[in-house]
DOTI-905046 format. One line per field, with one value per residue (C-alpha): residue number from 1; residue in three letters; x, y, z. Coordinates in steps of 0.001 Angstrom, whole numbers, plus 500000, padded with zeros to 6 digits. Example, Ala and Ser with C-alpha at 12.3 -4.5 7.8 and 13.67 -1.06 7.14 Angstrom:
DOTI-905046
nr = c(1, 2);
rest = c(Ala, Ser);
px = c(512300, 513670);
py = c(495500, 498940);
pz = c(507800, 507140);
END
This chain:
DOTI-905046
nr = c(1, 2, 3, 4, 5, 6, 7, 8, 9, 10, 11, 12, 13, 14, 15, 16, 17, 18, 19, 20, 21, 22, 23, 24, 25, 26, 27, 28, 29, 30, 31, 32, 33, 34, 35, 36, 37, 38, 39, 40, 41, 42, 43, 44, 45, 46, 47, 48, 49, 50, 51, 52, 53, 54, 55, 56, 57, 58, 59, 60, 61, 62, 63, 64, 65, 66, 67, 68, 69, 70, 71, 72, 73, 74, 75, 76, 77, 78, 79, 80, 81, 82, 83, 84, 85, 86, 87, 88, 89, 90, 91, 92, 93, 94, 95, 96, 97, 98, 99, 100, 101, 102, 103, 104, 105, 106, 107, 108, 109, 110, 111, 112, 113, 114, 115, 116, 117, 118, 119, 120, 121, 122, 123, 124, 125, 126, 127, 128, 129, 130, 131, 132, 133, 134, 135, 136, 137, 138, 139, 140, 141, 142, 143, 144, 145, 146, 147, 148, 149, 150, 151, 152, 153, 154, 155, 156, 157, 158, 159, 160, 161, 162, 163, 164, 165, 166, 167, 168, 169, 170, 171, 172, 173, 174, 175, 176, 177, 178, 179, 180, 181, 182, 183, 184, 185, 186, 187, 188, 189, 190, 191, 192, 193, 194, 195, 196, 197, 198, 199, 200, 201, 202, 203, 204, 205, 206, 207, 208, 209, 210, 211, 212, 213, 214, 215, 216, 217, 218, 219, 220, 221, 222, 223, 224, 225, 226, 227, 228, 229, 230, 231, 232, 233, 234, 235, 236, 237, 238, 239, 240, 241, 242, 243, 244, 245, 246, 247, 248, 249, 250, 251, 252, 253);
rest = c(Unk, Unk, Unk, Unk, Unk, Unk, Unk, Unk, Unk, Unk, Unk, Unk, Unk, Unk, Unk, Unk, Unk, Unk, Unk, Unk, Unk, Unk, Unk, Unk, Unk, Unk, Unk, Unk, Unk, Unk, Unk, Unk, Unk, Unk, Unk, Unk, Unk, Unk, Unk, Unk, Unk, Unk, Unk, Unk, Unk, Unk, Unk, Unk, Unk, Unk, Unk, Unk, Unk, Unk, Unk, Unk, Unk, Unk, Unk, Unk, Unk, Unk, Unk, Unk, Unk, Unk, Unk, Unk, Unk, Unk, Unk, Unk, Unk, Unk, Unk, Unk, Unk, Unk, Unk, Unk, Unk, Unk, Unk, Unk, Unk, Unk, Unk, Unk, Unk, Unk, Unk, Unk, Unk, Unk, Unk, Unk, Unk, Unk, Unk, Unk, Unk, Unk, Unk, Unk, Unk, Unk, Unk, Unk, Unk, Unk, Unk, Unk, Unk, Unk, Unk, Unk, Unk, Unk, Unk, Unk, Unk, Unk, Unk, Unk, Unk, Unk, Unk, Unk, Unk, Unk, Unk, Unk, Unk, Unk, Unk, Unk, Unk, Unk, Unk, Unk, Unk, Unk, Unk, Unk, Unk, Unk, Unk, Unk, Unk, Unk, Unk, Unk, Unk, Unk, Unk, Unk, Unk, Unk, Unk, Unk, Unk, Unk, Unk, Unk, Unk, Unk, Unk, Unk, Unk, Unk, Unk, Unk, Unk, Unk, Unk, Unk, Unk, Unk, Unk, Unk, Unk, Unk, Unk, Unk, Unk, Unk, Unk, Unk, Unk, Unk, Unk, Unk, Unk, Unk, Unk, Unk, Unk, Unk, Unk, Unk, Unk, Unk, Unk, Unk, Unk, Unk, Unk, Unk, Unk, Unk, Unk, Unk, Unk, Unk, Unk, Unk, Unk, Unk, Unk, Unk, Unk, Unk, Unk, Unk, Unk, Unk, Unk, Unk, Unk, Unk, Unk, Unk, Unk, Unk, Unk, Unk, Unk, Unk, Unk, Unk, Unk, Unk, Unk, Unk, Unk, Unk, Unk, Unk, Unk, Unk, Unk, Unk, Unk);
px = c(241870, 241925, 244366, 247389, 247822, 250634, 252305, 255359, 256881, 254605, 257614, 258143, 254292, 254318, 257394, 255580, 252555, 254395, 256344, 252992, 251629, 254885, 255362, 251314, 251485, 249209, 252459, 254586, 257683, 258525, 255193, 255122, 253796, 250981, 252317, 253491, 250182, 248220, 249764, 250036, 246146, 245920, 247499, 246666, 250143, 252489, 254184, 257294, 256679, 256187, 259342, 261122, 259384, 260053, 263709, 263510, 262704, 264884, 267999, 266352, 266582, 262674, 262096, 263980, 263565, 264392, 264227, 261381, 260769, 259128, 259535, 258754, 259292, 262491, 262714, 265296, 262817, 263503, 266486, 268857, 266973, 267127, 269992, 272554, 270437, 269660, 273606, 273741, 270994, 273194, 276083, 274716, 271953, 271691, 269831, 266795, 265725, 265736, 264390, 261271, 261434, 260691, 258209, 256149, 256531, 255618, 252970, 250868, 250410, 249430, 247098, 245628, 246238, 244033, 240870, 240896, 240871, 240459, 237918, 235509, 238058, 240434, 238193, 237274, 241396, 241718, 238901, 240550, 244150, 242647, 241179, 243419, 245969, 243471, 242618, 246478, 246876, 244537, 247108, 250576, 252023, 254348, 255164, 251390, 251659, 255060, 253355, 249807, 250960, 253575, 250745, 248073, 250707, 251128, 247677, 246947, 249735, 248332, 244779, 247014, 247028, 250534, 252755, 255991, 254457, 253510, 256969, 258393, 256397, 256762, 260602, 261201, 258804, 261780, 264450, 262914, 261565, 263593, 263111, 259612, 259727, 261689, 259853, 256274, 258070, 259287, 255497, 253849, 254753, 253427, 249506, 248763, 250863, 250038, 246318, 247391, 249370, 245926, 243922, 246196, 245591, 241811, 241948, 243857, 241790, 238768, 240038, 240565, 237159, 235220, 237207, 238727, 241856, 242918, 241884, 243844, 247240, 246804, 246352, 249273, 251890, 250666, 251186, 254895, 255097, 254101, 256451, 259521, 258707, 258767, 261696, 263597, 261547, 263268, 266733, 266730, 265491, 268343, 271054, 269464, 270115, 272921, 274775, 273103, 274666, 277977, 278119, 276916, 280006, 282188, 281104, 281228, 285149);
py = c(491396, 488202, 487301, 485795, 482295, 479726, 476637, 478841, 481895, 484498, 487211, 484931, 485236, 489169, 489859, 487902, 489700, 493099, 492104, 491245, 494340, 496086, 494128, 494487, 498252, 499086, 500028, 502176, 503724, 506441, 505338, 505385, 502162, 502831, 503036, 499414, 499354, 499933, 497912, 494804, 495399, 494788, 491854, 490167, 489871, 490546, 493893, 491806, 489237, 492692, 494327, 491125, 491128, 494677, 493881, 490995, 493562, 496149, 493739, 493092, 496822, 496902, 498876, 501727, 502913, 505874, 506926, 509828, 509042, 505891, 503148, 503540, 501294, 501893, 502127, 499182, 496951, 500476, 502357, 499340, 499416, 503088, 504608, 501934, 502816, 506501, 506951, 504352, 506352, 510182, 508677, 506448, 507945, 505350, 503417, 505357, 503501, 500386, 501762, 503344, 499365, 497963, 500480, 500103, 496488, 496850, 499573, 497522, 494706, 496709, 498711, 495296, 493095, 496502, 496331, 492681, 492559, 496287, 496455, 498921, 500596, 500788, 502283, 504924, 505644, 505671, 508174, 510247, 510280, 510413, 513722, 515330, 514586, 516217, 519256, 519632, 519763, 522803, 524880, 526286, 524172, 521935, 520149, 519263, 517804, 515511, 514716, 513716, 511982, 509684, 509051, 508099, 505614, 504142, 503747, 501726, 499487, 498628, 498227, 494958, 493684, 492167, 493064, 492999, 494785, 497674, 498025, 498239, 500366, 502394, 502238, 502648, 505940, 507162, 506587, 508273, 511238, 513732, 512498, 512743, 515944, 517519, 515347, 517057, 520373, 520080, 518530, 521773, 524210, 522147, 522338, 519471, 517114, 518430, 517603, 514028, 513514, 514159, 512488, 508950, 508956, 509495, 506306, 504160, 505397, 504641, 501146, 500092, 501376, 499998, 496525, 496180, 494514, 494598, 498515, 499013, 497170, 499223, 502557, 502126, 501092, 503456, 506220, 505302, 505262, 508697, 509700, 507878, 509549, 513066, 512187, 511222, 514130, 516645, 515267, 515555, 519376, 519808, 518534, 520383, 523420, 522701, 521988, 525108, 527034, 525531, 526174, 529974, 530250, 528623, 531033, 533786, 532762);
pz = c(301214, 302967, 306175, 304110, 305993, 305024, 306205, 304859, 306309, 306387, 306253, 302503, 301492, 302369, 300525, 297361, 297673, 297786, 294612, 292849, 293612, 292328, 289061, 288484, 288997, 291933, 293387, 291129, 291606, 294511, 296035, 299939, 301522, 303979, 307664, 309564, 311549, 308234, 306235, 308870, 308919, 305966, 305138, 307923, 309667, 312824, 312464, 313008, 310101, 307912, 308994, 308007, 304780, 304148, 304608, 301912, 299780, 300932, 300031, 296704, 295819, 295347, 298288, 299871, 303568, 305717, 309023, 308901, 305155, 305474, 302664, 299434, 295961, 293877, 290031, 290206, 287642, 285089, 286032, 285024, 281549, 281100, 282336, 279865, 276755, 277041, 277230, 273972, 272435, 272871, 271471, 268651, 266601, 264739, 267187, 266792, 264282, 265845, 269091, 266756, 265143, 268771, 270101, 266577, 267743, 271123, 271066, 268150, 270434, 273260, 272009, 270377, 273584, 275656, 272663, 273698, 277647, 278658, 281359, 282361, 284502, 282333, 279578, 282036, 282680, 278826, 278349, 280837, 279580, 275884, 277152, 278872, 275690, 273217, 275802, 275763, 271914, 272165, 274083, 273523, 276883, 275265, 278744, 278971, 275393, 276359, 279589, 278345, 275226, 277352, 280335, 277420, 275954, 279542, 280122, 276943, 278205, 281152, 279616, 278449, 282021, 280800, 283619, 280957, 278619, 281001, 282445, 279402, 278098, 281107, 280655, 276756, 277739, 280064, 277579, 274751, 276844, 275279, 271605, 272252, 273099, 270388, 267859, 269469, 269246, 265543, 264713, 266716, 264295, 261468, 261860, 258955, 260950, 263935, 263529, 261679, 265435, 267413, 264482, 265314, 268860, 268539, 266045, 268949, 271199, 270152, 268539, 271719, 273254, 271067, 271850, 268135, 268325, 264755, 263760, 267327, 266217, 262676, 264520, 266936, 263900, 262011, 264713, 265128, 261563, 260747, 264288, 262354, 259084, 260816, 262674, 259056, 257038, 259815, 259874, 256172, 256116, 258823, 256672, 253655, 255529, 256584, 253124, 251542, 254905, 253708, 249942, 251010, 253132, 250407, 248120, 250302, 251003);
END
């Protein structure tokens, strides 16, 4: 990277550069920054200027530094969104429908933009993410299915080159991680639905890599609609079972 030169204070310019890297995702929550010497050399600034910039970022809550552990990126951009919504979802099941509506809107637009904007490197990452997801579906490793599913949708979001979509998708996936796990476990028991889910991911992948925005949008929205309907069907079946057990209990009594 060219050396940073500006009439403004170097520390402010360095802080802006680090913020940019966090926003674009090249620095992710939990990432360890390079050593002070390496980062100062990369940015073309003095170590005192770099230290001042890092302190500014620490005061904003975007970086955290501990002696012996280095300086890391915090999850502040996500935590303030994730924590309260996870608690609300547990206490208010009716929010699940609203969440799926939001996810359908967000992921449909993300797939559409990814199909328009994805670079060769984005397509390669998408190919890798899809291959890992598809391979996981052939196994009994449910944790691998969950992780590769979440990763696939995040890679799609990053291919939009829209930092808000990228961060919102990451936050949303953290909010609904438990619901993704539950839904996948239920679908896994039904071979027909499991194969449908697999086909839907393939359709999203193909539409993006072939740069077909409308098809990508349609495939992503259809996928979330399938998830919504599956969750509704599962809830209804659970209620029918509960009702049957209650009736049996009454007849025994």
